[in-house]
C-alpha positions in Angstrom: 3.2 19.1 -16.1 1.4 18.3 -19.7 -0.1 21.0 -22.1 -3.6 19.7 -21.0 -2.9 20.7 -17.1 -1.7 23.8 -18.0 -4.5 24.8 -20.2 -7.0 23.9 -17.4 -5.0 26.1 -14.7 -4.7 28.9 -17.4 -8.3 28.7 -17.7 -9.3 28.5 -14.2 -7.0 31.5 -13.3 -8.5 33.5 -16.1 -12.1 32.6 -14.7 -11.6 33.5 -11.1 -9.9 36.7 -12.0 -12.9 37.6 -14.4 -15.4 36.9 -11.5 -13.0 39.0 -8.7 -13.2 41.8 -11.2 -16.9 41.6 -11.6 -16.9 41.7 -8.0 -15.0 44.7 -7.2 -16.2 47.1 -10.4 -19.9 46.7 -9.4 -19.0 46.8 -5.7 -17.9 49.7 -4.4 -16.8 48.6 -1.3 -14.6 45.9 0.0 -17.1 44.3 2.4 -19.7 44.1 -0.2 -17.5 42.4 -2.6 -16.2 39.8 -0.3 -19.7 39.0 0.7 -20.5 38.9 -3.0 -17.4 36.0 -3.8 -18.4 34.0 -0.5 -22.2 34.0 -1.3 -22.7 33.8 -5.0 -23.0 30.2 -6.4 -21.0 31.2 -9.8 -18.4 32.7 -7.5 -17.6 30.0 -5.1 -17.5 27.8 -8.2 -14.9 29.6 -9.7 -12.7 30.1 -6.6 -13.1 26.6 -5.8 -12.2 25.5 -9.2 -8.9 27.9 -9.1 -8.1 26.2 -5.5 -8.3 22.7 -7.0 -6.3 23.5 -10.3 -3.3 25.0 -7.9 -3.7 21.9 -5.2 -3.3 19.8 -8.8 -0.2 21.5 -9.7 1.1 21.5 -6.2 0.4 17.7 -6.4 2.1 17.2 -9.4 5.3 19.2 -8.5 5.4 17.3 -4.9 5.4 13.5 -7.1 8.1 14.9 -9.9 10.0 16.4 -6.8 10.1 13.2 -4.9 9.4 10.1 -7.5 10.6 11.7 -11.0 8.5 10.7 -14.2 5.8 8.0 -13.2 5.8 4.6 -15.3 2.8 3.7 -17.7 1.8 1.1 -15.2 1.8 3.4 -12.3 -0.4 5.9 -14.4 -2.7 3.2 -15.1 -3.0 1.9 -11.6 -3.6 5.3 -10.2 -6.7 5.7 -12.6 -7.8 2.6 -11.7 -8.1 2.7 -7.8 -9.1 6.5 -8.2 -12.2 5.6 -10.1 -13.0 3.1 -7.3 -12.0 5.5 -4.7 -14.1 8.2 -5.7 -17.2 5.6 -6.0 -16.7 4.5 -2.3 -16.6 8.0 -0.9 -19.7 9.2 -2.9 -21.3 6.2 -1.1 -19.8 7.5 2.2 -21.0 11.0 1.2 -24.5 9.7 1.5 -24.5 8.6 5.0 -23.1 12.1 6.3 -25.1 14.1 3.3 -26.3 16.7 6.4 -22.8 17.6 7.1 -21.7 18.4 3.3 -20.1 21.8 2.9 -17.3 23.9 1.6 -14.9 22.3 4.4 -15.9 18.6 3.7 -14.9 19.1 -0.1 -11.6 20.4 1.0 -11.3 18.0 3.6 -12.3 15.1 0.5 -10.2 16.8 -2.1 -6.7 16.8 0.4 -7.5 12.9 1.6 -7.8 11.8 -2.5 -4.5 13.6 -3.1 -2.7 12.1 -0.2 -4.3 9.0 -1.1 -3.0 8.9 -4.7 0.8 9.9 -3.1 0.3 7.0 -0.9 -0.6 4.5 -3.6 2.3 5.7 -5.6 4.7 5.2 -2.8 3.7 1.6 -2.5 4.0 0.6 -6.3 7.7 2.7 -6.4 8.8 0.6 -3.1 7.6 -2.7 -4.9 9.4 -2.0 -8.1 12.5 -0.8 -6.0 12.5 -4.6 -4.7 12.8 -6.0 -8.0 15.1 -3.4 -9.2 18.3 -2.8 -7.3 20.2 -0.3 -9.8 18.4 2.3 -8.2 20.7 5.3 -7.1 21.5 6.5 -4.0 19.9 9.9 -4.8 16.6 7.8 -5.7 16.4 5.7 -2.4 16.9 9.2 -0.5 14.0 10.7 -2.5 11.4 7.9 -1.5 12.4 7.6 2.1 11.5 11.8 2.2 8.7 10.7 0.7 7.4 8.6 2.9 8.7 10.9 6.0 6.4 13.4 4.3 3.4 11.5 3.9 3.5 10.0 7.3 4.3 13.5 9.0 0.8 14.3 6.6 -1.2 11.2 8.0 -0.3 12.3 11.4 -1.4 15.6 11.0 -4.2 15.1 9.7 -5.4 12.1 12.1 -4.6 14.5 14.9 -7.0 17.0 13.6 -9.9 14.9 12.6 -9.4 13.0 16.3 -10.0 16.2 18.1 -13.0 16.8 15.9 -14.4 13.3 16.5 -14.0 13.6 20.2 -15.4 17.3 20.1 -18.6 16.1 18.2 -19.2 12.8 20.5 -18.2 10.3 17.7 -21.1 11.8 15.4 -19.2 13.5 12.5 -18.0 13.4 9.2 -14.4 14.1 11.2 -15.1 10.3 12.1 -14.8 9.5 8.3 -11.4 11.1 7.6 -10.3 9.7 11.0 -10.3 6.3 9.8 -8.8 7.1 6.7 -6.0 8.6 8.0 -5.8 5.6 10.5 -5.1 3.1 7.2 -3.3 5.5 5.8 -0.9 6.0 8.6 -0.4 2.3 8.8 0.0 1.6 5.7 3.2 4.1 5.1 4.5 2.5 8.2 3.8 -1.0 7.0 5.6 0.0 3.6 8.5 1.7 5.0 9.2 -1.3 7.3 9.0 -3.0 3.9 11.4 -0.7 2.4 13.6 -1.2 4.8 13.7 -4.7 5.1 14.7 -4.8 1.1 17.6 -2.5 2.1 19.1 -4.8 4.5 18.4 -7.6 2.0 20.6 -5.5 -0.6 23.3 -4.8 1.4 23.6 -8.6 2.4 23.7 -9.0 -1.6 20.7 -10.9 -1.2 21.6 -13.4 1.1 19.2 -12.5 3.9 17.7 -15.3 4.5 15.1 -14.4 7.0 13.4 -11.8 4.7 10.6 -13.9 3.5 9.7 -14.3 7.3 10.0 -10.7 8.2 7.8 -9.8 5.3 5.1 -12.5 6.0 4.8 -11.5 9.6 4.8 -7.9 9.0 1.9 -8.5 5.9 0.0 -10.6 8.8 0.2 -8.0 11.3 -0.8 -5.2 9.0 -3.7 -7.2 7.4 -4.7 -7.9 11.3 -4.7 -4.4 12.2 -6.0 -3.0 8.9 -9.5 -5.8 9.9 -9.8 -4.3 13.5 -10.1 -0.8 12.2 -12.3 -1.6 9.5 -14.7 -3.6 11.8 -14.4 -0.5 14.7 -15.4 1.4 11.7 -18.1 -0.1 10.4 -19.7 -0.9 13.9 -19.6 2.7 14.8 -21.2 3.8 11.6 -24.0 1.2 11.9 -25.1 2.1 15.3 -25.1 5.9 14.8 -25.8 6.0 11.0 -27.0 2.5 9.7 -25.3 0.1 7.3 -22.6 1.6 5.8 -22.5 0.0 2.1 -19.4 1.9 1.5 -17.3 -0.4 3.7 -19.1 -3.7 2.8 -16.4 -4.5 0.0 -13.6 -3.0 1.8 -14.3 -5.0 4.9 -14.7 -8.2 3.1 -11.6 -7.6 1.0 -9.5 -7.5 4.1 -11.1 -10.3 5.9 -10.3 -12.2 3.2 -6.8 -11.1 2.8 -6.4 -11.8 6.6 -7.8 -15.4 6.5 -5.3 -16.3 3.3 -2.5 -14.5 5.6 -3.8 -17.0 8.3 -4.0 -20.1 6.2 -0.3 -19.1 5.0 0.9 -18.6 8.3 -0.7 -22.0 9.5 1.1 -23.7 6.7 4.4 -22.2 7.3 4.4 -23.7 10.7 3.4 -26.7 9.3 6.1 -27.0 6.6 8.9 -25.3 9.6 7.9 -28.2 11.9 8.2 -31.1 9.1 11.6 -29.9 7.9 13.2 -31.4 10.7 11.9 -34.8 9.0 14.5 -34.4 6.1 17.9 -35.8 6.5 21.0 -33.4 6.0 22.6 -33.8 2.6 25.8 -35.7 2.5 28.7 -35.3 0.2 27.6 -38.0 -2.2 24.2 -36.2 -2.6 25.6 -32.8 -3.1 27.9 -34.6 -5.8 25.1 -36.4 -7.7 23.1 -32.9 -7.7 26.6 -30.8 -8.7 26.6 -29.3 -5.9 24.2 -26.6 -7.3 20.3 -25.9 -5.8 18.1 -25.6 -8.7 15.6 -23.1 -6.7 18.3 -20.2 -6.2 20.7 -21.5 -8.8 23.7 -21.2 -6.2 26.2 -23.7 -5.1 25.4 -25.7 -2.2 28.3 -25.5 0.7 29.0 -29.3 2.3 29.3 -27.3 5.7 25.7 -25.5 4.8 22.4 -26.2 5.8 20.9 -28.2 3.2 18.2 -31.2 3.0 17.7 -33.9 1.1 14.0 -34.9 0.0 12.6 -38.2 -0.2 12.6 -38.5 -3.8 16.6 -37.9 -3.1 16.8 -33.9 -4.6 19.0 -31.9 -2.4 18.6 -27.7 -1.5 19.6 -25.2 0.2 17.1 -25.4 3.6 16.4 -21.7 3.4 15.3 -22.0 -0.1 13.4 -25.1 0.1 11.5 -23.4 3.1 10.5 -20.2 0.9 9.4 -23.2 -1.9 7.3 -25.1 0.6 5.5 -21.9 1.6 3.9 -21.7 -1.8 3.7 -25.3 -2.7 4.4 -28.7 -1.4 5.9 -30.5 -4.5 9.8 -31.2 -5.2 10.8 -28.1 -7.7 12.9 -30.8 -9.8 10.6 -34.2 -9.9 7.0 -32.5 -8.5 6.7 -35.5 -6.4 5.0 -35.0 -3.3 7.4 -33.6 -0.5 5.9 -34.8 2.7 5.2 -38.3 1.4 7.5 -40.9 1.9 7.9 -43.1 -1.6 8.1 -47.1 -1.2 11.7 -48.3 0.8 13.1 -49.2 -2.8 12.6 -46.1 -4.3 14.4 -44.0 -1.9 17.2 -43.4 -3.8 18.3 -40.6 -5.4 16.6 -40.1 -8.9 18.6 -38.8 -11.9 
C-alpha cells in the first residue's frame, strides 16, 4: 500500500471521526445523533468516503495476497480499462437514474472492484501461458483467486437475479445481473484456458490439440457473450429505451464472434484440405535435415509429417497451426494450396 493511499485512508478516517464526534457532541441522545449521521449530506459523504477507502484497502490486500506485486503493464491496462468502464457505467446510470440511491452506489462500487480483479486474473493467466517458470505456490494462488472470484460472481448473480424477478425485470438489479453473468462466464473461460495451459505444461508443451481446444473455447465464449448482450439490449430497449452504453460492447462482441466464425470456417477448410498433401518420405526428411522450421524440432520418420507442393516438409500439427493463420509456405512463401507446374514439383533447396 503506497504512501498516497495510506494518506488518503488516514484523512478519510480523520474526517469520519470528526463528523461522528460532532454528531454526538451536539446531540445528547443516540437516536438523534444516528439520524443526523444518516440524513446530513456532509455526514453521509464522509461516512461513504470512509467506506470506499476501507474497501480500497481490502481490495489492495486481496490483490497482494493472491497475485503479489503487479507488473507495470498490468497497472497501465487497469487504468485504461477502468476509465472506459466508468464512462459506460455513467451512461447506464442515465437509464436507471430514477433508482439512484446509496444502495446503487454500494453495488456499483462492488462491481467495479470485482471487475478490476477479473481483469488482473485475465492478464495474469495470459502471462503464465508464456512464463513457464511460475512456482507451485504461484499457481495455487492464481487458482484460489479464480475460485474466490467465481464464488463472488455466483453469490452476486443469485442476489441480483432474485431482485430482478421480484421487480418483474424493471429494476437496476437487471443491470447488475447482466454484468455478473458476463463476469462469471469470463472467469470460467479463463479457468478452463488456464487448465489447458497446465495440461500442456505437464506434457512438456507437446499437446498438439491445445490450439484447437482453446479455439473452440473462445468460440463458445464469444457466442455466449453475444447472446447475453443481445438479450440484455432487447430487454432494456423494450422497458427503458435505447441503451447507448451497450452499443459499443454489442458491436465489439459481434465483431469478435464474426471473426471467430471466419477463423472456424477457415480451420475446417484447412483441416479438410490437409489430406491433399502427401506424407513425407525418408528422402524428403533428409533434404530438410529432418528439422521442422516452424517448431525447430526434429521430425521422426514414423511421425505425422507432410510435404507441401513446393517440396518443404513440416510436422502435421505445426502445419495445421500455421495454416490457421495464413496459407503460405513458412519457408518459401509460396501459396500452399496452389499446385505448381508439373516440372516444378520437386523439393526446393
